[in-house]
C-alpha positions in Angstrom: 113.6 121.8 108.7 113.4 119.2 111.4 112.8 115.6 111.3 109.1 115.6 112.2 108.5 117.8 109.2 110.2 115.2 106.9 108.0 112.6 108.3 104.9 115.1 107.8 105.8 115.7 104.3 105.6 112.0 103.6 102.4 111.8 105.6 103.8 109.5 108.2 104.2 109.6 112.0 107.5 109.8 113.6 107.5 106.2 114.5 107.3 104.9 110.9 109.5 102.2 109.8 112.0 102.1 106.9 109.5 100.0 104.9 106.8 102.5 105.6 109.1 105.5 104.6 109.9 103.6 101.3 106.2 102.9 100.6 105.1 106.5 101.4 107.9 107.9 99.2 106.9 105.7 96.2 103.2 107.1 96.5 104.2 110.6 97.1 106.7 110.6 94.2 104.2 109.3 91.9 101.6 111.8 93.1 103.8 114.9 92.7 106.1 114.0 89.8 105.8 116.7 87.2 105.4 114.2 84.5 102.2 113.0 86.0 101.0 116.1 87.9 100.3 119.3 86.1 99.7 121.6 89.1 102.1 124.6 89.4 103.5 123.4 92.7 104.0 119.7 91.7 107.7 120.2 91.1 108.4 121.7 94.4 106.4 119.2 96.2 108.3 116.4 94.3 111.7 118.0 95.5 110.5 118.3 99.1 109.3 114.7 99.1 112.6 113.5 97.7 114.5 115.5 100.0 112.5 114.1 103.1 113.0 110.6 101.8 116.7 110.9 101.3 117.3 112.5 104.8 115.1 110.0 106.7 116.7 106.9 105.0 120.1 108.2 105.5 119.7 109.2 109.1 117.0 106.7 110.3 119.2 105.2 112.9 120.2 108.7 114.4 116.7 109.8 114.7 116.0 108.1 118.1 118.9 109.9 119.9 118.3 113.7 120.3 122.0 114.7 120.3 123.0 112.4 117.3 120.0 113.7 115.4 121.2 117.2 116.0 124.5 116.4 114.5 122.9 114.7 111.6 120.7 117.5 110.8 123.6 120.1 110.8 125.7 117.6 108.7 122.7 117.3 106.3 122.1 120.9 105.9 125.8 121.6 105.3 126.5 119.0 102.7 123.6 116.9 101.5 120.5 119.1 101.5 121.6 121.1 98.3 122.7 117.9 96.7 119.6 116.1 97.4 117.5 119.1 96.0 119.6 119.1 92.8 119.1 115.4 92.4 115.4 115.9 92.9 115.3 118.7 90.4 117.0 116.4 87.8 114.5 113.7 88.5 111.6 116.1 88.2 112.8 117.1 84.8 112.8 113.4 83.5 109.8 111.6 82.5 108.2 109.4 85.1 109.3 106.4 83.4 112.9 107.5 83.6 112.5 108.4 87.1 111.1 104.8 88.0 114.3 103.4 86.7 116.6 105.6 88.7 118.7 104.3 91.4 116.9 106.3 94.0 113.3 105.0 93.0 114.8 101.4 92.8 115.9 101.7 96.5 112.3 102.0 97.5 111.2 98.5 96.1 110.7 96.0 98.9 110.9 92.9 96.9 113.9 92.9 94.7 115.4 89.9 92.8 117.8 89.1 95.5 115.1 88.5 98.2 113.1 86.7 95.8 115.8 84.2 95.0 116.8 83.9 98.7 113.2 82.9 99.4 113.2 80.4 96.5 116.4 78.8 97.9 115.0 78.8 101.5 111.9 77.1 100.3 113.7 74.4 98.4 116.1 73.8 101.2 113.0 73.3 103.7 111.5 70.9 101.3 114.7 69.0 100.6 115.6 68.7 104.3 112.1 67.8 105.3 111.9 64.9 102.8 115.5 63.7 103.5 114.8 63.9 107.2 111.5 61.9 106.9 113.2 59.2 104.9 116.0 59.1 107.4 113.6 58.8 110.3 111.7 56.1 108.6 114.8 54.0 107.9 115.9 54.1 111.5 113.0 55.0 113.9 113.7 55.9 117.5 111.1 54.5 119.7 109.2 56.7 122.1 109.4 59.8 119.9 106.2 61.5 118.5 104.6 60.9 115.2 107.1 61.9 112.6 104.3 61.9 110.0 102.7 65.1 111.6 106.1 67.0 111.8 106.8 65.9 108.1 103.4 67.2 107.0 103.8 70.5 108.9 107.3 71.1 107.5 106.4 70.1 104.0 103.3 72.6 104.2 105.6 75.4 105.5 108.1 74.6 102.6 105.3 74.6 100.0 103.9 77.9 101.4 107.3 79.6 101.1 107.8 78.3 97.6 104.4 79.4 96.3 105.0 82.8 98.0 108.4 83.3 96.4 107.1 82.0 93.0 104.3 84.6 93.1 106.7 87.4 94.0 108.9 86.3 91.3 106.1 86.2 88.8 105.1 89.8 90.0 108.7 91.0 89.6 109.3 89.5 86.2 105.9 91.1 85.0 106.8 94.4 86.4 110.3 94.5 84.8 108.8 93.2 81.6 106.4 96.0 81.4 109.1 98.6 81.9 111.1 97.1 79.3 108.3 97.1 76.7 107.5 100.7 77.5 111.1 101.7 76.9 111.1 100.0 73.6 107.7 101.3 72.6 
């Protein structure tokens, strides 16, 4: 199999980005997981989708260089392809809930807790430095500079937008992880 076929399996063009590959895999894995799909070819489709995802993620940087890609494909066929298929078969035997908690599936999440916390910290820093800067500017104004109120309002607005977005993502993340924990207990 060559790399355009792996993109085709995921329903993507060869110029897809890593976030697009991750999103496509999540959709296809849900579509073909044997726990959710009763068709006779669901298991094999799930295995192919998982193999395609693992190959593309592992070799994404090499895909643009033909020689590096050839080497990567040969290495993949020698060592990783069978291992990838074995893992996919194991995931296919699990319930979909168990699969969603697997390390492989978690790698497809775009917003994880680390990014959300980083966003919260960044937004708080923007707000704090904006307010401190404005206070400092008011205590010792420099003549012939623009209106600091306009800049203050713009930076304050930017900080608030980041803060609200981070809080929304945190809420969604907590709801999502809370649902998974309830399902495991129930």
